[in-house]
C-alpha positions in Angstrom: 0.0 0.0 0.0 1.4 3.4 -1.0 1.1 6.4 1.4 -1.6 7.9 -0.9 -3.7 4.7 -0.6 -4.0 5.5 3.1 -6.2 8.5 2.1 -8.7 6.3 0.3 -12.1 5.5 1.8 -13.3 3.3 -1.0 -16.9 2.0 -0.6 -17.3 3.6 2.8 -20.5 5.5 3.5 -20.3 9.0 5.0 -22.9 11.5 6.4 -22.0 15.2 6.1 -24.2 17.8 7.7 -24.4 21.4 6.4 -23.4 20.0 3.0 -25.2 22.5 0.7 -22.2 24.8 0.4 -18.9 25.8 2.0 -17.0 23.4 4.2 -19.7 20.8 4.2 -20.0 20.7 0.4 -16.2 20.6 -0.1 -15.9 17.8 2.5 -18.7 15.7 0.8 -17.0 16.1 -2.5 -13.5 15.2 -1.1 -14.8 12.1 0.5 -16.5 11.0 -2.7 -13.3 11.7 -4.7 -11.5 9.4 -2.2 -14.1 6.7 -2.8 -17.0 7.2 -0.4 -20.7 7.3 -1.0 -22.2 10.3 0.8 -25.4 11.3 2.5 -25.6 15.1 2.4 -28.0 17.2 4.3 -28.9 20.9 4.7 -31.9 23.2 4.5 -31.9 23.9 0.7 -32.6 21.0 -1.7 -31.3 23.0 -4.7 -27.9 23.5 -3.2 -27.7 19.8 -2.2 -28.6 18.7 -5.7 -25.7 20.7 -7.1 -23.3 19.0 -4.6 -24.8 15.6 -5.4 -24.1 16.1 -9.1 -20.4 16.6 -8.3 -20.4 13.5 -6.1 -22.0 11.4 -8.9 -19.5 12.8 -11.4 -16.8 11.3 -9.2 -18.5 7.9 -9.7 -20.0 7.7 -6.2 -23.6 7.6 -4.9 -25.1 10.7 -3.2 -28.2 10.6 -1.0 -29.8 14.0 -0.6 -31.8 14.6 2.6 -33.1 18.2 3.0 -33.7 18.9 6.6 -33.6 21.7 9.3 -30.5 20.5 11.1 -31.0 22.9 14.0 -33.4 20.2 15.2 -31.4 17.4 16.9 -34.0 14.9 16.0 -33.7 15.8 12.3 -29.9 15.4 12.6 -30.2 12.1 14.3 -32.4 10.7 11.5 -29.6 11.0 9.0 -27.8 7.9 10.5 -30.7 5.6 9.7 -31.2 7.2 6.4 -27.6 6.4 5.5 -27.8 2.8 6.7 -31.2 2.2 4.9 -30.2 4.0 1.7 -26.6 3.0 1.3 -26.2 -0.1 3.4 -23.7 0.9 6.0 -22.2 3.8 7.9 -18.5 4.5 8.4 -18.0 8.2 8.6 -19.8 11.1 10.3 -18.9 14.7 9.8 -20.7 17.1 12.1 -20.4 20.4 10.2 -23.6 22.1 10.8 -23.4 25.0 13.3 -22.7 28.7 13.7 -23.8 31.6 15.8 -23.9 35.4 15.0 -21.6 37.4 17.2 -23.3 39.4 19.9 -22.4 41.8 22.7 -22.4 40.3 26.2 -25.5 42.1 27.5 -27.3 41.2 24.3 -26.5 37.5 24.9 -29.4 36.2 27.0 -29.8 32.7 28.3 -32.0 31.7 25.3 -29.4 32.9 22.8 -26.6 30.9 24.6 -28.8 27.8 24.8 -29.7 28.1 21.1 -26.0 28.3 20.2 -25.3 25.2 22.3 -28.1 23.2 20.7 -27.2 24.2 17.1 -23.4 23.5 17.5 -23.3 20.7 20.1 -26.6 19.0 20.6 -27.1 18.3 16.9 -23.6 16.7 16.7 -24.3 14.6 19.7 -27.7 13.5 18.4 -26.4 12.4 15.1 -23.3 10.7 16.5 -25.4 8.9 19.2 -27.8 7.6 16.5 -24.9 6.6 14.3 -22.7 4.6 16.7 -24.9 1.4 16.9 -25.0 1.4 13.1 -21.3 2.0 12.7 -20.6 -0.9 15.0 -22.4 -3.3 12.7 -19.6 -3.0 10.2 -16.0 -4.2 10.3 -13.0 -2.0 10.8 -12.4 1.4 12.4 -15.1 4.1 12.0 -14.7 7.9 12.3 -16.6 10.9 13.6 -15.2 14.4 12.9 -16.7 17.6 14.2 -16.0 21.1 12.9 -15.2 23.4 15.7 -13.6 26.9 15.5 -10.5 28.6 16.6 -12.8 30.8 18.7 -13.3 27.6 20.8 -9.7 27.9 22.0 -9.1 31.7 22.0 -10.9 34.7 23.4 -12.4 37.5 21.4 -15.0 40.2 22.2 -18.5 39.4 20.9 -18.0 35.6 20.5 -19.2 34.4 23.9 -22.0 32.3 22.7 -20.3 31.0 19.6 -16.9 30.4 21.3 -18.5 28.7 24.3 -20.4 26.3 22.1 -17.4 25.5 19.9 -15.2 24.9 22.9 -17.9 22.5 24.2 -17.9 20.7 20.9 -14.1 20.4 21.0 -14.2 18.8 24.5 -17.2 16.7 23.5 -14.9 15.2 20.8 -12.2 14.4 23.4 -14.7 12.8 25.8 -16.5 10.9 23.1 -13.2 9.6 21.8 -12.6 8.1 25.2 -16.0 6.5 25.3 -15.9 5.0 21.8 -12.3 3.8 21.5 -11.0 1.6 19.9 -13.8 0.9 17.3 -14.7 4.5 16.6 -12.2 7.4 16.4 -13.5 10.9 17.3 -11.7 14.0 16.4 -12.4 17.7 15.5 -11.0 20.6 13.7 -10.4 24.1 15.0 -11.2 26.1 11.9 -9.9 29.6 11.2 -11.4 32.2 8.8 -12.6 30.3 5.7 -14.2 32.0 2.7 -17.7 30.6 3.0 -21.2 32.3 3.2 -20.5 33.2 6.8 -17.8 35.7 5.6 -19.8 37.1 2.6 -20.4 40.3 4.4 -16.7 40.7 5.3 -15.7 40.1 1.6 -17.7 43.2 0.6 -15.7 45.4 2.9 -12.1 45.8 1.8 -10.9 47.1 5.1 -12.3 44.0 6.9 -10.8 41.6 4.4 -7.4 43.3 4.7 -7.7 42.9 8.5 -8.5 39.2 8.2 -5.6 38.6 5.9 -2.9 40.7 7.5 -3.7 39.3 11.0 -3.4 35.7 9.8 0.2 34.5 9.8 -0.1 32.8 6.5 -1.5 36.0 5.0 -4.8 34.7 3.5 -8.2 33.6 4.3 -8.7 29.8 4.1 -10.5 27.8 1.4 -13.2 25.2 2.1 -10.9 22.6 0.6 -8.3 23.3 3.2 -10.7 22.0 5.8 -12.0 19.2 3.6 -8.4 17.9 3.3 -8.1 17.8 7.1 -11.4 15.9 7.4 -10.3 13.3 4.8 -7.1 12.8 6.8 -8.9 12.2 10.0 -11.6 10.0 8.5 -9.3 7.8 6.4 -6.7 5.2 7.3 -4.2 8.0 7.1 -5.5 9.1 10.5 -6.0 5.6 12.0 -3.7 6.3 15.0 -5.5 9.6 15.8 -8.4 10.0 18.2 -9.5 12.6 20.8 -7.5 15.3 19.0 -8.4 18.7 17.6 -6.5 19.6 14.4 -5.8 23.3 14.0 -6.4 24.4 10.4 -6.4 28.2 10.9 -3.6 29.8 9.0 -1.5 30.0 12.2 -3.9 32.1 14.2 -3.2 32.5 17.9 -5.8 35.3 18.5 -8.9 36.5 16.6 -8.2 38.3 13.3 -11.3 40.4 13.1 -12.2 43.2 15.5 -15.9 43.7 15.8 -15.4 47.1 17.4 -17.7 46.4 20.3 -17.3 49.2 22.9 -16.2 48.9 26.5 -19.0 48.8 29.0 -19.5 52.1 30.6 
């Protein structure tokens, strides 16, 4: 086996959430190009169909499941959909999530709990439903969750988002302990990546310049940068890695975007 063969996931079945665009779409396509059949889910069926066409062009099967993945029950249902539709389940990628930045006094308990549900509860619901089905197959299985560098650093305005992403990161460490050795669980601390979440920044040259100049590698990331990391963690290339958070963030050690929130007076 060559080293490149270790990055193959031939005939495996993966579930990728938030797969209509951005990191989720790039990840679904990367897994397909490496040999997997993929269940893709997000809100918008038209976006999913476009991703599915690319997956099928790579010679793999795509199962499209439009759903509101802010609902943990909807997320959990994807596991059985994969098993029933494609016959097995090997890889789960928890990509759905996100929270709009907010000032501290505007972050009420409901906002915090909503952020936790969307970023953590959905990942747990899908993973919990997936585990019994993953254990029916032979070999190692993999769960990868998309966290954020804001889950390991501090920045004003990111209390809800950063807290939820930090929880998701530690959830990955704890789940890895519970599920070893049959199922490896890892995560990725993602930096600034040019997805729909940064569309408003891309329209403001001064903000884009700030993102780039404050990132040690001097650029905003691409969705494929993250997809490559997911493939590593999900494939035999990462078979000796579990309970870890891979940092794919351009070298960031602190936030690279100042939201200009004022001091409390």
